ChimeraX commands (.cxc) that place a marker at each C-alpha (Angstrom):
marker #1 position 267.96,28.06,96.46 radius 0.5
marker #1 position 264.92,30.03,97.42 radius 0.5
marker #1 position 264.53,33.75,96.44 radius 0.5
marker #1 position 263.03,34.81,100.02 radius 0.5
marker #1 position 262.19,33.60,103.48 radius 0.5
marker #1 position 258.35,33.72,102.38 radius 0.5
marker #1 position 259.34,31.11,99.62 radius 0.5
marker #1 position 261.23,29.18,101.86 radius 0.5
marker #1 position 258.47,28.65,104.40 radius 0.5
marker #1 position 255.76,28.15,102.20 radius 0.5
marker #1 position 257.23,26.08,99.48 radius 0.5
marker #1 position 258.00,23.51,102.31 radius 0.5
marker #1 position 255.93,20.13,101.69 radius 0.5
marker #1 position 255.15,19.94,105.27 radius 0.5
marker #1 position 252.91,23.33,104.98 radius 0.5
marker #1 position 251.62,22.83,101.42 radius 0.5
marker #1 position 248.52,20.43,101.00 radius 0.5
marker #1 position 249.50,16.68,100.42 radius 0.5
marker #1 position 246.35,15.65,98.55 radius 0.5
marker #1 position 243.75,17.29,96.77 radius 0.5
marker #1 position 240.28,18.18,98.67 radius 0.5
marker #1 position 237.11,16.81,97.36 radius 0.5
marker #1 position 233.70,18.18,98.10 radius 0.5
marker #1 position 230.86,15.58,97.87 radius 0.5
marker #1 position 227.15,15.72,99.11 radius 0.5
marker #1 position 225.96,13.98,102.08 radius 0.5
marker #1 position 224.26,11.36,99.94 radius 0.5
marker #1 position 227.66,10.61,97.99 radius 0.5
marker #1 position 229.55,10.61,101.35 radius 0.5
marker #1 position 227.01,7.91,102.68 radius 0.5
marker #1 position 227.29,5.83,99.59 radius 0.5
marker #1 position 231.10,5.93,99.70 radius 0.5
marker #1 position 230.87,4.81,103.52 radius 0.5
marker #1 position 228.54,1.93,102.50 radius 0.5
marker #1 position 230.59,0.89,99.60 radius 0.5
marker #1 position 233.50,0.79,101.87 radius 0.5
marker #1 position 231.83,-1.05,104.73 radius 0.5
marker #1 position 230.49,-3.51,102.04 radius 0.5
marker #1 position 234.16,-4.03,100.92 radius 0.5
marker #1 position 235.46,-4.61,104.53 radius 0.5
marker #1 position 232.61,-6.92,105.16 radius 0.5
marker #1 position 233.24,-9.01,101.97 radius 0.5
marker #1 position 237.29,-9.17,103.02 radius 0.5
marker #1 position 236.15,-10.12,106.28 radius 0.5
marker #1 position 233.87,-13.03,105.10 radius 0.5
marker #1 position 236.62,-14.01,102.52 radius 0.5
marker #1 position 239.49,-14.22,105.20 radius 0.5
marker #1 position 237.11,-16.11,107.56 radius 0.5
marker #1 position 236.48,-18.58,104.71 radius 0.5
marker #1 position 240.15,-18.94,103.98 radius 0.5
marker #1 position 240.89,-19.45,107.79 radius 0.5
marker #1 position 238.24,-22.07,108.27 radius 0.5
marker #1 position 239.56,-24.02,105.18 radius 0.5
marker #1 position 242.99,-23.83,106.60 radius 0.5
marker #1 position 242.00,-24.84,109.92 radius 0.5
marker #1 position 239.74,-27.83,108.51 radius 0.5
marker #1 position 242.91,-28.96,106.52 radius 0.5
marker #1 position 245.01,-28.91,109.48 radius 0.5
marker #1 position 242.58,-30.74,111.50 radius 0.5
marker #1 position 242.38,-33.60,108.91 radius 0.5
marker #1 position 246.19,-33.72,108.79 radius 0.5
marker #1 position 246.53,-33.88,112.68 radius 0.5
marker #1 position 243.62,-36.68,112.55 radius 0.5
marker #1 position 245.62,-38.71,109.79 radius 0.5
marker #1 position 248.77,-38.76,111.80 radius 0.5
marker #1 position 246.94,-39.46,115.17 radius 0.5
marker #1 position 245.45,-42.75,113.27 radius 0.5
marker #1 position 249.01,-43.46,111.97 radius 0.5
marker #1 position 250.50,-43.09,115.65 radius 0.5
marker #1 position 247.93,-45.19,116.93 radius 0.5
marker #1 position 248.25,-48.06,114.50 radius 0.5
marker #1 position 252.13,-47.90,115.14 radius 0.5
marker #1 position 251.81,-48.14,118.89 radius 0.5
marker #1 position 249.35,-51.24,118.68 radius 0.5
marker #1 position 251.78,-52.85,116.25 radius 0.5
marker #1 position 254.61,-52.21,118.82 radius 0.5
marker #1 position 252.39,-53.55,121.42 radius 0.5
marker #1 position 251.78,-56.54,119.57 radius 0.5
marker #1 position 255.42,-57.36,118.63 radius 0.5
marker #1 position 256.64,-56.75,122.20 radius 0.5
marker #1 position 257.63,-60.07,123.56 radius 0.5
marker #1 position 256.95,-60.58,127.56 radius 0.5
marker #1 position 259.84,-60.86,129.74 radius 0.5
marker #1 position 260.48,-64.20,131.21 radius 0.5
marker link #1:1,2 radius 0.2
marker link #1:2,3 radius 0.2
marker link #1:3,4 radius 0.2
marker link #1:4,5 radius 0.2
marker link #1:5,6 radius 0.2
marker link #1:6,7 radius 0.2
marker link #1:7,8 radius 0.2
marker link #1:8,9 radius 0.2
marker link #1:9,10 radius 0.2
marker link #1:10,11 radius 0.2
marker link #1:11,12 radius 0.2
marker link #1:12,13 radius 0.2
marker link #1:13,14 radius 0.2
marker link #1:14,15 radius 0.2
marker link #1:15,16 radius 0.2
marker link #1:16,17 radius 0.2
marker link #1:17,18 radius 0.2
marker link #1:18,19 radius 0.2
marker link #1:19,20 radius 0.2
marker link #1:20,21 radius 0.2
marker link #1:21,22 radius 0.2
marker link #1:22,23 radius 0.2
marker link #1:23,24 radius 0.2
marker link #1:24,25 radius 0.2
marker link #1:25,26 radius 0.2
marker link #1:26,27 radius 0.2
marker link #1:27,28 radius 0.2
marker link #1:28,29 radius 0.2
marker link #1:29,30 radius 0.2
marker link #1:30,31 radius 0.2
marker link #1:31,32 radius 0.2
marker link #1:32,33 radius 0.2
marker link #1:33,34 radius 0.2
marker link #1:34,35 radius 0.2
marker link #1:35,36 radius 0.2
marker link #1:36,37 radius 0.2
marker link #1:37,38 radius 0.2
marker link #1:38,39 radius 0.2
marker link #1:39,40 radius 0.2
marker link #1:40,41 radius 0.2
marker link #1:41,42 radius 0.2
marker link #1:42,43 radius 0.2
marker link #1:43,44 radius 0.2
marker link #1:44,45 radius 0.2
marker link #1:45,46 radius 0.2
marker link #1:46,47 radius 0.2
marker link #1:47,48 radius 0.2
marker link #1:48,49 radius 0.2
marker link #1:49,50 radius 0.2
marker link #1:50,51 radius 0.2
marker link #1:51,52 radius 0.2
marker link #1:52,53 radius 0.2
marker link #1:53,54 radius 0.2
marker link #1:54,55 radius 0.2
marker link #1:55,56 radius 0.2
marker link #1:56,57 radius 0.2
marker link #1:57,58 radius 0.2
marker link #1:58,59 radius 0.2
marker link #1:59,60 radius 0.2
marker link #1:60,61 radius 0.2
marker link #1:61,62 radius 0.2
marker link #1:62,63 radius 0.2
marker link #1:63,64 radius 0.2
marker link #1:64,65 radius 0.2
marker link #1:65,66 radius 0.2
marker link #1:66,67 radius 0.2
marker link #1:67,68 radius 0.2
marker link #1:68,69 radius 0.2
marker link #1:69,70 radius 0.2
marker link #1:70,71 radius 0.2
marker link #1:71,72 radius 0.2
marker link #1:72,73 radius 0.2
marker link #1:73,74 radius 0.2
marker link #1:74,75 radius 0.2
marker link #1:75,76 radius 0.2
marker link #1:76,77 radius 0.2
marker link #1:77,78 radius 0.2
marker link #1:78,79 radius 0.2
marker link #1:79,80 radius 0.2
marker link #1:80,81 radius 0.2
marker link #1:81,82 radius 0.2
marker link #1:82,83 radius 0.2
marker link #1:83,84 radius 0.2
view
């Protein structure tokens, strides 16, 4: 399988680099960080907007159901006959 112990040790994927290494200037690094932060910020804003929309939809559903139940309770009280 391996021709020598040296080949066996250094051909192991654990010791070999998994990804290439890129050298960038400080300004490029700062620009990359800025872009990543902006992307994360945009994702947070989009998530917040979706969450708020879902929340408002849920509030409306609950409010509608509350009104339905209140009307049913009123109707049940009106239909209820007094005892004796």
